[in-house]
PQR file with spaces between the fields and no chain letter, atoms N, CA, C, O and H, PARSE charges and radii, in Angstrom:
ATOM       1  N    MET     1      10.833  -18.330   -8.398 -0.4000 1.5000
ATOM       2  CA   MET     1      11.574  -18.907   -9.369 -0.0000 2.0000
ATOM       3  C    MET     1      12.914  -19.588   -8.654  0.5500 1.7000
ATOM       4  O    MET     1      13.657  -19.006   -7.864 -0.5500 1.4000
ATOM       5  N    ASP     2      13.014  -20.639   -9.009 -0.4000 1.5000
ATOM       6  CA   ASP     2      14.394  -21.107   -8.602 -0.0000 2.0000
ATOM       7  C    ASP     2      15.806  -20.576   -9.325  0.5500 1.7000
ATOM       8  O    ASP     2      16.072  -19.862  -10.292 -0.5500 1.4000
ATOM       9  H    ASP     2      12.410  -21.112   -9.651  0.4000 1.0000
ATOM      10  N    ALA     3      16.696  -21.454   -8.144 -0.4000 1.5000
ATOM      11  CA   ALA     3      18.206  -20.458   -8.934 -0.0000 2.0000
ATOM      12  C    ALA     3      18.838  -21.102  -10.341  0.5500 1.7000
ATOM      13  O    ALA     3      18.989  -22.244  -10.775 -0.5500 1.4000
ATOM      14  H    ALA     3      16.480  -22.035   -7.360  0.4000 1.0000
ATOM      15  N    GLY     4      19.002  -20.333  -10.611 -0.4000 1.5000
ATOM      16  CA   GLY     4      19.693  -21.071  -12.208 -0.0000 2.0000
ATOM      17  C    GLY     4      18.956  -20.291  -13.233  0.5500 1.7000
ATOM      18  O    GLY     4      19.389  -20.093  -14.368 -0.5500 1.4000
ATOM      19  H    GLY     4      18.880  -19.405  -10.258  0.4000 1.0000
ATOM      20  N    THR     5      17.902  -19.889  -12.808 -0.4000 1.5000
ATOM      21  CA   THR     5      17.010  -19.279  -13.972 -0.0000 2.0000
ATOM      22  C    THR     5      17.041  -18.243  -14.424  0.5500 1.7000
ATOM      23  O    THR     5      17.140  -17.464  -13.476 -0.5500 1.4000
ATOM      24  H    THR     5      17.551  -20.049  -11.886  0.4000 1.0000
ATOM      25  N    GLU     6      17.019  -17.739  -15.288 -0.4000 1.5000
ATOM      26  CA   GLU     6      16.855  -15.833  -15.299 -0.0000 2.0000
ATOM      27  C    GLU     6      15.696  -15.315  -15.462  0.5500 1.7000
ATOM      28  O    GLU     6      14.637  -15.665  -15.983 -0.5500 1.4000
ATOM      29  H    GLU     6      16.939  -18.372  -16.058  0.4000 1.0000
ATOM      30  N    LEU     7      16.212  -14.137  -14.753 -0.4000 1.5000
ATOM      31  CA   LEU     7      14.683  -13.228  -14.754 -0.0000 2.0000
ATOM      32  C    LEU     7      14.839  -12.256  -15.914  0.5500 1.7000
ATOM      33  O    LEU     7      15.967  -11.879  -16.232 -0.5500 1.4000
ATOM      34  H    LEU     7      17.072  -13.853  -14.329  0.4000 1.0000
ATOM      35  N    THR     8      13.454  -11.717  -16.738 -0.4000 1.5000
ATOM      36  CA   THR     8      13.397  -10.737  -17.736 -0.0000 2.0000
ATOM      37  C    THR     8      13.700   -9.443  -17.317  0.5500 1.7000
ATOM      38  O    THR     8      14.039   -9.865  -16.212 -0.5500 1.4000
ATOM      39  H    THR     8      12.538  -12.024  -16.480  0.4000 1.0000
ATOM      40  N    ASN     9      13.855   -8.414  -17.230 -0.4000 1.5000
ATOM      41  CA   ASN     9      13.521   -7.245  -17.556 -0.0000 2.0000
ATOM      42  C    ASN     9      13.581   -6.988  -18.416  0.5500 1.7000
ATOM      43  O    ASN     9      14.436   -7.347  -19.226 -0.5500 1.4000
ATOM      44  H    ASN     9      13.579   -8.071  -18.128  0.4000 1.0000
ATOM      45  N    SER    10      12.087   -5.764  -18.699 -0.4000 1.5000
ATOM      46  CA   SER    10      11.754   -5.086  -20.103 -0.0000 2.0000
ATOM      47  C    SER    10      12.080   -4.045  -19.516  0.5500 1.7000
ATOM      48  O    SER    10      12.407   -3.872  -18.342 -0.5500 1.4000
ATOM      49  H    SER    10      11.393   -5.473  -18.041  0.4000 1.0000
ATOM      50  N    VAL    11      11.937   -2.980  -20.789 -0.4000 1.5000
ATOM      51  CA   VAL    11      11.244   -1.950  -20.586 -0.0000 2.0000
ATOM      52  C    VAL    11      10.979   -1.093  -22.375  0.5500 1.7000
ATOM      53  O    VAL    11      11.701   -1.323  -23.345 -0.5500 1.4000
ATOM      54  H    VAL    11      11.671   -3.121  -21.743  0.4000 1.0000
ATOM      55  N    SER    12       9.983   -0.296  -22.369 -0.4000 1.5000
ATOM      56  CA   SER    12       9.751    0.091  -23.728 -0.0000 2.0000
ATOM      57  C    SER    12       9.513    1.445  -23.156  0.5500 1.7000
ATOM      58  O    SER    12       9.015    1.666  -22.052 -0.5500 1.4000
ATOM      59  H    SER    12       9.397   -0.110  -21.581  0.4000 1.0000
ATOM      60  N    VAL    13       9.914    2.312  -24.003 -0.4000 1.5000
ATOM      61  CA   VAL    13      10.195    3.819  -23.927 -0.0000 2.0000
ATOM      62  C    VAL    13       9.234    4.528  -26.023  0.5500 1.7000
ATOM      63  O    VAL    13       9.306    4.049  -27.154 -0.5500 1.4000
ATOM      64  H    VAL    13      10.318    2.133  -24.900  0.4000 1.0000
ATOM      65  N    ILE    14       8.693    5.460  -25.592 -0.4000 1.5000
ATOM      66  CA   ILE    14       8.239    6.005  -26.593 -0.0000 2.0000
ATOM      67  C    ILE    14       8.089    7.425  -26.550  0.5500 1.7000
ATOM      68  O    ILE    14       7.448    8.091  -25.737 -0.5500 1.4000
ATOM      69  H    ILE    14       8.634    5.849  -24.673  0.4000 1.0000
ATOM      70  N    SER    15       8.743    7.792  -27.499 -0.4000 1.5000
ATOM      71  CA   SER    15       8.809    9.536  -27.110 -0.0000 2.0000
ATOM      72  C    SER    15       8.386   10.669  -28.807  0.5500 1.7000
ATOM      73  O    SER    15       8.354   10.147  -29.922 -0.5500 1.4000
ATOM      74  H    SER    15       9.264    7.251  -28.160  0.4000 1.0000
ATOM      75  N    ASP    16       8.222   11.608  -28.660 -0.4000 1.5000
ATOM      76  CA   ASP    16       8.512   12.484  -29.768 -0.0000 2.0000
ATOM      77  C    ASP    16      10.080   12.254  -31.327  0.5500 1.7000
ATOM      78  O    ASP    16      10.170   12.280  -32.555 -0.5500 1.4000
ATOM      79  H    ASP    16       8.248   12.031  -27.754  0.4000 1.0000
ATOM      80  N    GLN    17      11.081   12.024  -29.932 -0.4000 1.5000
ATOM      81  CA   GLN    17      12.602   12.598  -30.423 -0.0000 2.0000
ATOM      82  C    GLN    17      13.000   11.451  -31.176  0.5500 1.7000
ATOM      83  O    GLN    17      13.626   11.577  -32.228 -0.5500 1.4000
ATOM      84  H    GLN    17      11.008   12.002  -28.935  0.4000 1.0000
ATOM      85  N    VAL    18      12.623   10.152  -30.629 -0.4000 1.5000
ATOM      86  CA   VAL    18      12.681    9.161  -31.424 -0.0000 2.0000
ATOM      87  C    VAL    18      11.490    7.943  -31.886  0.5500 1.7000
ATOM      88  O    VAL    18      11.030    7.255  -30.975 -0.5500 1.4000
ATOM      89  H    VAL    18      12.115   10.049  -29.774  0.4000 1.0000
ATOM      90  N    PRO    19      11.163    7.779  -32.857 -0.5600 1.5000
ATOM      91  CA   PRO    19       9.739    6.861  -34.045  0.2800 2.0000
ATOM      92  C    PRO    19       9.531    5.653  -32.991  0.5500 1.7000
ATOM      93  O    PRO    19      10.485    5.014  -32.547 -0.5500 1.4000
ATOM      94  N    GLY    20       8.246    5.417  -32.651 -0.4000 1.5000
ATOM      95  CA   GLY    20       8.090    4.223  -32.531 -0.0000 2.0000
ATOM      96  C    GLY    20       8.692    4.069  -31.202  0.5500 1.7000
ATOM      97  O    GLY    20       9.533    4.817  -30.703 -0.5500 1.4000
ATOM      98  H    GLY    20       7.471    5.937  -33.012  0.4000 1.0000
ATOM      99  N    PRO    21       7.980    2.633  -30.495 -0.5600 1.5000
ATOM     100  CA   PRO    21       8.831    2.511  -29.318  0.2800 2.0000
ATOM     101  C    PRO    21       9.898    1.942  -28.982  0.5500 1.7000
ATOM     102  O    PRO    21       9.845    0.781  -29.387 -0.5500 1.4000
ATOM     103  N    THR    22      10.571    2.088  -28.606 -0.4000 1.5000
ATOM     104  CA   THR    22      12.450    1.453  -28.223 -0.0000 2.0000
ATOM     105  C    THR    22      11.889    0.730  -27.193  0.5500 1.7000
ATOM     106  O    THR    22      11.050    0.936  -26.316 -0.5500 1.4000
ATOM     107  H    THR    22      10.614    3.032  -28.278  0.4000 1.0000
ATOM     108  N    LEU    23      12.624   -0.210  -27.566 -0.4000 1.5000
ATOM     109  CA   LEU    23      12.212   -1.964  -26.614 -0.0000 2.0000
ATOM     110  C    LEU    23      13.899   -2.131  -25.785  0.5500 1.7000
ATOM     111  O    LEU    23      14.908   -2.213  -26.485 -0.5500 1.4000
ATOM     112  H    LEU    23      13.306   -0.376  -28.279  0.4000 1.0000
ATOM     113  N    ALA    24      13.950   -2.151  -24.739 -0.4000 1.5000
ATOM     114  CA   ALA    24      15.078   -2.730  -24.305 -0.0000 2.0000
ATOM     115  C    ALA    24      14.830   -3.976  -22.829  0.5500 1.7000
ATOM     116  O    ALA    24      13.985   -3.872  -21.940 -0.5500 1.4000
ATOM     117  H    ALA    24      13.130   -2.085  -24.170  0.4000 1.0000
ATOM     118  N    SER    25      15.965   -5.179  -23.012 -0.4000 1.5000
ATOM     119  CA   SER    25      15.348   -5.811  -22.165 -0.0000 2.0000
ATOM     120  C    SER    25      16.883   -6.747  -21.536  0.5500 1.7000
ATOM     121  O    SER    25      17.472   -7.482  -22.328 -0.5500 1.4000
ATOM     122  H    SER    25      16.651   -5.264  -23.734  0.4000 1.0000
ATOM     123  N    ALA    26      17.264   -6.636  -20.437 -0.4000 1.5000
ATOM     124  CA   ALA    26      18.655   -7.675  -20.013 -0.0000 2.0000
ATOM     125  C    ALA    26      17.878   -8.868  -19.021  0.5500 1.7000
ATOM     126  O    ALA    26      16.902   -8.818  -18.273 -0.5500 1.4000
ATOM     127  H    ALA    26      16.786   -6.039  -19.793  0.4000 1.0000
ATOM     128  N    LEU    27      18.646   -9.744  -19.340 -0.4000 1.5000
ATOM     129  CA   LEU    27      18.677  -10.914  -18.980 -0.0000 2.0000
ATOM     130  C    LEU    27      19.053  -11.200  -17.132  0.5500 1.7000
ATOM     131  O    LEU    27      20.101  -10.611  -16.869 -0.5500 1.4000
ATOM     132  H    LEU    27      19.439   -9.784  -19.948  0.4000 1.0000
ATOM     133  N    THR    28      18.634  -11.718  -16.234 -0.4000 1.5000
ATOM     134  CA   THR    28      19.472  -11.161  -14.902 -0.0000 2.0000
ATOM     135  C    THR    28      19.205  -12.779  -14.096  0.5500 1.7000
ATOM     136  O    THR    28      18.159  -13.357  -13.799 -0.5500 1.4000
ATOM     137  H    THR    28      17.782  -12.197  -16.447  0.4000 1.0000
ATOM     138  N    PRO    29      20.547  -13.133  -13.932 -0.5600 1.5000
ATOM     139  CA   PRO    29      20.755  -14.509  -13.493  0.2800 2.0000
ATOM     140  C    PRO    29      20.734  -14.800  -12.046  0.5500 1.7000
ATOM     141  O    PRO    29      21.644  -14.649  -11.230 -0.5500 1.4000
ATOM     142  N    LEU    30      19.555  -15.234  -11.875 -0.4000 1.5000
ATOM     143  CA   LEU    30      19.458  -16.125   -9.829 -0.0000 2.0000
ATOM     144  C    LEU    30      20.173  -16.481   -9.326  0.5500 1.7000
ATOM     145  O    LEU    30      21.031  -16.987  -10.049 -0.5500 1.4000
ATOM     146  H    LEU    30      18.816  -15.356  -12.537  0.4000 1.0000
ATOM     147  N    SER    31      20.363  -16.526   -8.355 -0.4000 1.5000
ATOM     148  CA   SER    31      20.902  -17.619   -7.515 -0.0000 2.0000
ATOM     149  C    SER    31      20.108  -17.507   -5.757  0.5500 1.7000
ATOM     150  O    SER    31      19.378  -16.614   -5.329 -0.5500 1.4000
ATOM     151  H    SER    31      19.666  -16.115   -7.768  0.4000 1.0000
ATOM     152  N    ALA    32      20.525  -18.581   -5.153 -0.4000 1.5000
ATOM     153  CA   ALA    32      19.722  -18.665   -3.732 -0.0000 2.0000
ATOM     154  C    ALA    32      20.314  -18.728   -3.008  0.5500 1.7000
ATOM     155  O    ALA    32      21.521  -18.955   -3.100 -0.5500 1.4000
ATOM     156  H    ALA    32      21.118  -19.307   -5.501  0.4000 1.0000
ATOM     157  N    SER    33      19.854  -18.596   -2.268 -0.4000 1.5000
ATOM     158  CA   SER    33      20.500  -18.002   -1.106 -0.0000 2.0000
ATOM     159  C    SER    33      19.614  -18.085    0.712  0.5500 1.7000
ATOM     160  O    SER    33      20.039  -17.552    1.737 -0.5500 1.4000
ATOM     161  H    SER    33      18.874  -18.411   -2.193  0.4000 1.0000
ATOM     162  N    ALA    34      18.503  -18.816    0.576 -0.4000 1.5000
ATOM     163  CA   ALA    34      17.432  -18.727    1.454 -0.0000 2.0000
ATOM     164  C    ALA    34      17.802  -18.745    3.263  0.5500 1.7000
ATOM     165  O    ALA    34      18.246  -19.562    4.070 -0.5500 1.4000
ATOM     166  H    ALA    34      18.158  -19.249   -0.257  0.4000 1.0000
ATOM     167  N    SER    35      17.396  -17.559    3.278 -0.4000 1.5000
ATOM     168  CA   SER    35      17.496  -16.913    4.484 -0.0000 2.0000
ATOM     169  C    SER    35      16.454  -16.486    5.184  0.5500 1.7000
ATOM     170  O    SER    35      15.946  -15.423    4.830 -0.5500 1.4000
ATOM     171  H    SER    35      17.035  -16.895    2.623  0.4000 1.0000
ATOM     172  N    LEU    36      15.998  -17.073    6.120 -0.4000 1.5000
ATOM     173  CA   LEU    36      15.100  -16.847    7.192 -0.0000 2.0000
ATOM     174  C    LEU    36      14.769  -16.000    8.778  0.5500 1.7000
ATOM     175  O    LEU    36      14.437  -16.881    9.572 -0.5500 1.4000
ATOM     176  H    LEU    36      16.411  -17.937    6.408  0.4000 1.0000
ATOM     177  N    THR    37      14.758  -14.899    9.327 -0.4000 1.5000
ATOM     178  CA   THR    37      14.804  -14.694   10.562 -0.0000 2.0000
ATOM     179  C    THR    37      13.251  -14.889   11.409  0.5500 1.7000
ATOM     180  O    THR    37      12.377  -14.325   10.750 -0.5500 1.4000
ATOM     181  H    THR    37      15.028  -14.184    8.682  0.4000 1.0000
ATOM     182  N    VAL    38      13.008  -15.170   11.963 -0.4000 1.5000
ATOM     183  CA   VAL    38      11.651  -15.939   13.268 -0.0000 2.0000
ATOM     184  C    VAL    38      12.377  -14.722   14.662  0.5500 1.7000
ATOM     185  O    VAL    38      13.205  -14.635   15.568 -0.5500 1.4000
ATOM     186  H    VAL    38      13.718  -15.628   12.498  0.4000 1.0000
ATOM     187  N    THR    39      11.688  -14.260   14.187 -0.4000 1.5000
ATOM     188  CA   THR    39      11.200  -13.223   16.097 -0.0000 2.0000
ATOM     189  C    THR    39       9.607  -13.718   17.018  0.5500 1.7000
ATOM     190  O    THR    39       8.494  -13.434   16.576 -0.5500 1.4000
ATOM     191  H    THR    39      11.015  -14.331   13.450  0.4000 1.0000
ATOM     192  N    LYS    40       9.754  -14.215   17.868 -0.4000 1.5000
ATOM     193  CA   LYS    40       8.898  -14.197   18.866 -0.0000 2.0000
ATOM     194  C    LYS    40       9.178  -13.671   20.105  0.5500 1.7000
ATOM     195  O    LYS    40      10.030  -14.072   20.898 -0.5500 1.4000
ATOM     196  H    LYS    40      10.658  -14.446   18.227  0.4000 1.0000
ATOM     197  N    VAL    41       8.138  -12.419   20.273 -0.4000 1.5000
ATOM     198  CA   VAL    41       8.247  -11.441   21.102 -0.0000 2.0000
ATOM     199  C    VAL    41       6.792  -11.958   22.222  0.5500 1.7000
ATOM     200  O    VAL    41       5.845  -12.606   21.774 -0.5500 1.4000
ATOM     201  H    VAL    41       7.446  -12.093   19.628  0.4000 1.0000
ATOM     202  N    GLN    42       6.884  -11.548   23.572 -0.4000 1.5000
ATOM     203  CA   GLN    42       5.566  -11.617   24.360 -0.0000 2.0000
ATOM     204  C    GLN    42       4.484   -9.924   23.752  0.5500 1.7000
ATOM     205  O    GLN    42       5.141   -8.943   23.404 -0.5500 1.4000
ATOM     206  H    GLN    42       7.653  -11.022   23.936  0.4000 1.0000
ATOM     207  N    THR    43       3.786   -9.891   23.738 -0.4000 1.5000
ATOM     208  CA   THR    43       3.060   -8.934   24.060 -0.0000 2.0000
ATOM     209  C    THR    43       2.100   -8.574   25.137  0.5500 1.7000
ATOM     210  O    THR    43       1.608   -7.472   25.383 -0.5500 1.4000
ATOM     211  H    THR    43       3.252  -10.688   24.021  0.4000 1.0000
ATOM     212  N    GLY    44       1.907   -9.849   25.802 -0.4000 1.5000
ATOM     213  CA   GLY    44       0.674   -9.845   27.030 -0.0000 2.0000
ATOM     214  C    GLY    44       0.970  -11.310   27.423  0.5500 1.7000
ATOM     215  O    GLY    44       1.548  -12.350   27.106 -0.5500 1.4000
ATOM     216  H    GLY    44       2.306  -10.744   25.602  0.4000 1.0000
ATOM     217  N    GLY    45      -0.051  -10.505   28.593 -0.4000 1.5000
ATOM     218  CA   GLY    45       0.144  -11.914   29.813 -0.0000 2.0000
ATOM     219  C    GLY    45       0.531  -12.398   30.446  0.5500 1.7000
ATOM     220  O    GLY    45      -0.042  -12.562   29.368 -0.5500 1.4000
ATOM     221  H    GLY    45      -0.520   -9.661   28.851  0.4000 1.0000
ATOM     222  N    PRO    46       1.212  -13.216   31.566 -0.5600 1.5000
ATOM     223  CA   PRO    46       2.019  -13.284   32.854  0.2800 2.0000
ATOM     224  C    PRO    46       3.126  -12.872   32.471  0.5500 1.7000
ATOM     225  O    PRO    46       3.106  -12.530   31.289 -0.5500 1.4000
ATOM     226  N    ASP    47       3.929  -12.777   32.891 -0.4000 1.5000
ATOM     227  CA   ASP    47       5.771  -13.034   32.482 -0.0000 2.0000
ATOM     228  C    ASP    47       6.457  -12.596   33.649  0.5500 1.7000
ATOM     229  O    ASP    47       6.826  -11.437   33.837 -0.5500 1.4000
ATOM     230  H    ASP    47       3.945  -13.054   33.852  0.4000 1.0000
ATOM     231  N    PRO    48       6.657  -13.780   34.617 -0.5600 1.5000
ATOM     232  CA   PRO    48       6.879  -15.139   33.678  0.2800 2.0000
ATOM     233  C    PRO    48       5.513  -15.862   34.164  0.5500 1.7000
ATOM     234  O    PRO    48       4.963  -15.489   35.200 -0.5500 1.4000
ATOM     235  N    VAL    49       5.078  -16.736   33.507 -0.4000 1.5000
ATOM     236  CA   VAL    49       3.873  -17.818   33.688 -0.0000 2.0000
ATOM     237  C    VAL    49       4.273  -18.631   35.292  0.5500 1.7000
ATOM     238  O    VAL    49       5.338  -19.210   35.508 -0.5500 1.4000
ATOM     239  H    VAL    49       5.524  -17.039   32.666  0.4000 1.0000
ATOM     240  N    THR    50       3.290  -18.510   36.149 -0.4000 1.5000
ATOM     241  CA   THR    50       2.410  -19.081   36.659 -0.0000 2.0000
ATOM     242  C    THR    50       2.096  -20.058   37.137  0.5500 1.7000
ATOM     243  O    THR    50       2.388  -20.333   38.301 -0.5500 1.4000
ATOM     244  H    THR    50       2.425  -18.040   35.974  0.4000 1.0000
ATOM     245  N    ALA    51       1.235  -21.043   36.150 -0.4000 1.5000
ATOM     246  CA   ALA    51       0.199  -21.622   36.338 -0.0000 2.0000
ATOM     247  C    ALA    51      -0.299  -22.201   35.152  0.5500 1.7000
ATOM     248  O    ALA    51       0.531  -22.009   34.263 -0.5500 1.4000
ATOM     249  H    ALA    51       0.998  -20.819   35.205  0.4000 1.0000
ATOM     250  N    ALA    52      -0.891  -22.577   34.900 -0.4000 1.5000
ATOM     251  CA   ALA    52      -1.644  -23.769   33.821 -0.0000 2.0000
ATOM     252  C    ALA    52      -2.643  -23.450   33.949  0.5500 1.7000
ATOM     253  O    ALA    52      -3.429  -23.550   34.891 -0.5500 1.4000
ATOM     254  H    ALA    52      -1.566  -22.734   35.622  0.4000 1.0000
ATOM     255  N    GLY    53      -2.736  -22.837   32.566 -0.4000 1.5000
ATOM     256  CA   GLY    53      -4.218  -22.322   32.286 -0.0000 2.0000
ATOM     257  C    GLY    53      -4.096  -20.646   31.811  0.5500 1.7000
ATOM     258  O    GLY    53      -4.969  -20.099   31.137 -0.5500 1.4000
ATOM     259  H    GLY    53      -2.097  -22.755   31.800  0.4000 1.0000
ATOM     260  N    GLU    54      -3.176  -20.136   32.168 -0.4000 1.5000
ATOM     261  CA   GLU    54      -2.767  -18.563   32.408 -0.0000 2.0000
ATOM     262  C    GLU    54      -2.769  -18.116   30.369  0.5500 1.7000
ATOM     263  O    GLU    54      -2.417  -19.094   29.709 -0.5500 1.4000
ATOM     264  H    GLU    54      -2.467  -20.581   32.715  0.4000 1.0000
ATOM     265  N    VAL    55      -3.024  -17.164   29.721 -0.4000 1.5000
ATOM     266  CA   VAL    55      -2.972  -16.832   28.454 -0.0000 2.0000
ATOM     267  C    VAL    55      -2.177  -15.941   27.729  0.5500 1.7000
ATOM     268  O    VAL    55      -2.269  -14.816   28.221 -0.5500 1.4000
ATOM     269  H    VAL    55      -3.310  -16.369   30.256  0.4000 1.0000
ATOM     270  N    ILE    56      -1.538  -15.977   26.895 -0.4000 1.5000
ATOM     271  CA   ILE    56       0.009  -15.110   26.713 -0.0000 2.0000
ATOM     272  C    ILE    56      -0.540  -15.173   25.128  0.5500 1.7000
ATOM     273  O    ILE    56      -1.155  -16.004   24.459 -0.5500 1.4000
ATOM     274  H    ILE    56      -1.463  -16.890   26.496  0.4000 1.0000
ATOM     275  N    ASP    57       0.062  -13.737   24.880 -0.4000 1.5000
ATOM     276  CA   ASP    57       0.281  -13.140   23.889 -0.0000 2.0000
ATOM     277  C    ASP    57       0.985  -13.029   23.320  0.5500 1.7000
ATOM     278  O    ASP    57       1.655  -12.059   23.674 -0.5500 1.4000
ATOM     279  H    ASP    57       0.561  -13.062   25.424  0.4000 1.0000
ATOM     280  N    TYR    58       1.667  -13.891   21.761 -0.4000 1.5000
ATOM     281  CA   TYR    58       2.574  -13.167   21.305 -0.0000 2.0000
ATOM     282  C    TYR    58       2.759  -12.931   20.015  0.5500 1.7000
ATOM     283  O    TYR    58       1.807  -13.342   19.351 -0.5500 1.4000
ATOM     284  H    TYR    58       1.122  -14.678   21.473  0.4000 1.0000
ATOM     285  N    THR    59       3.852  -12.285   19.206 -0.4000 1.5000
ATOM     286  CA   THR    59       3.981  -11.448   17.632 -0.0000 2.0000
ATOM     287  C    THR    59       4.801  -12.104   17.197  0.5500 1.7000
ATOM     288  O    THR    59       5.760  -12.036   17.966 -0.5500 1.4000
ATOM     289  H    THR    59       4.625  -11.951   19.746  0.4000 1.0000
ATOM     290  N    ILE    60       5.040  -12.806   16.286 -0.4000 1.5000
ATOM     291  CA   ILE    60       5.386  -13.721   15.989 -0.0000 2.0000
ATOM     292  C    ILE    60       5.882  -13.273   14.193  0.5500 1.7000
ATOM     293  O    ILE    60       5.094  -13.540   13.286 -0.5500 1.4000
ATOM     294  H    ILE    60       4.261  -12.861   15.661  0.4000 1.0000
ATOM     295  N    THR    61       7.304  -12.561   13.878 -0.4000 1.5000
ATOM     296  CA   THR    61       8.108  -11.827   12.688 -0.0000 2.0000
ATOM     297  C    THR    61       8.630  -12.678   12.066  0.5500 1.7000
ATOM     298  O    THR    61       9.639  -13.283   12.427 -0.5500 1.4000
ATOM     299  H    THR    61       7.944  -12.344   14.615  0.4000 1.0000
ATOM     300  N    VAL    62       7.899  -12.885   10.831 -0.4000 1.5000
ATOM     301  CA   VAL    62       8.797  -14.190    9.203 -0.0000 2.0000
ATOM     302  C    VAL    62       9.354  -12.564    8.695  0.5500 1.7000
ATOM     303  O    VAL    62       8.788  -11.486    8.517 -0.5500 1.4000
ATOM     304  H    VAL    62       7.079  -12.394   10.537  0.4000 1.0000
ATOM     305  N    GLN    63      10.876  -13.098    8.572 -0.4000 1.5000
ATOM     306  CA   GLN    63      12.048  -12.134    7.599 -0.0000 2.0000
ATOM     307  C    GLN    63      12.304  -12.665    6.636  0.5500 1.7000
ATOM     308  O    GLN    63      12.170  -13.872    6.831 -0.5500 1.4000
ATOM     309  H    GLN    63      11.336  -13.973    8.717  0.4000 1.0000
ATOM     310  N    ASN    64      12.854  -12.308    4.880 -0.4000 1.5000
ATOM     311  CA   ASN    64      12.888  -12.851    4.289 -0.0000 2.0000
ATOM     312  C    ASN    64      14.443  -12.107    4.028  0.5500 1.7000
ATOM     313  O    ASN    64      14.419  -11.027    3.437 -0.5500 1.4000
ATOM     314  H    ASN    64      12.963  -11.327    4.721  0.4000 1.0000
ATOM     315  N    THR    65      16.048  -12.771    4.540 -0.4000 1.5000
ATOM     316  CA   THR    65      17.061  -11.949    4.743 -0.0000 2.0000
ATOM     317  C    THR    65      17.701  -13.003    3.598  0.5500 1.7000
ATOM     318  O    THR    65      18.887  -13.292    3.763 -0.5500 1.4000
ATOM     319  H    THR    65      16.067  -13.648    5.020  0.4000 1.0000
ATOM     320  N    GLY    66      17.125  -13.493    2.651 -0.4000 1.5000
ATOM     321  CA   GLY    66      17.786  -14.578    1.974 -0.0000 2.0000
ATOM     322  C    GLY    66      18.862  -13.347    1.081  0.5500 1.7000
ATOM     323  O    GLY    66      19.286  -12.266    1.490 -0.5500 1.4000
ATOM     324  H    GLY    66      16.162  -13.259    2.517  0.4000 1.0000
ATOM     325  N    ASP    67      19.028  -13.913   -0.024 -0.4000 1.5000
ATOM     326  CA   ASP    67      19.568  -12.600   -1.623 -0.0000 2.0000
ATOM     327  C    ASP    67      18.268  -13.444   -2.953  0.5500 1.7000
ATOM     328  O    ASP    67      18.194  -13.011   -4.103 -0.5500 1.4000
ATOM     329  H    ASP    67      18.683  -14.791   -0.356  0.4000 1.0000
């Protein structure tokens, strides 16, 4: 979704006390504050690498830290 648009939150409740479904909704404006954190960690292979052709394993984690 793009910043400046609105997200519609809706709820419907049916109970014995109130006849028929009771509906409610609320609009939530969206703001964009994009932010990513990228982490790269060596998980295998020689450290430090000392020769061409050595195999190194990494775990790369991407986390959305924006609003």
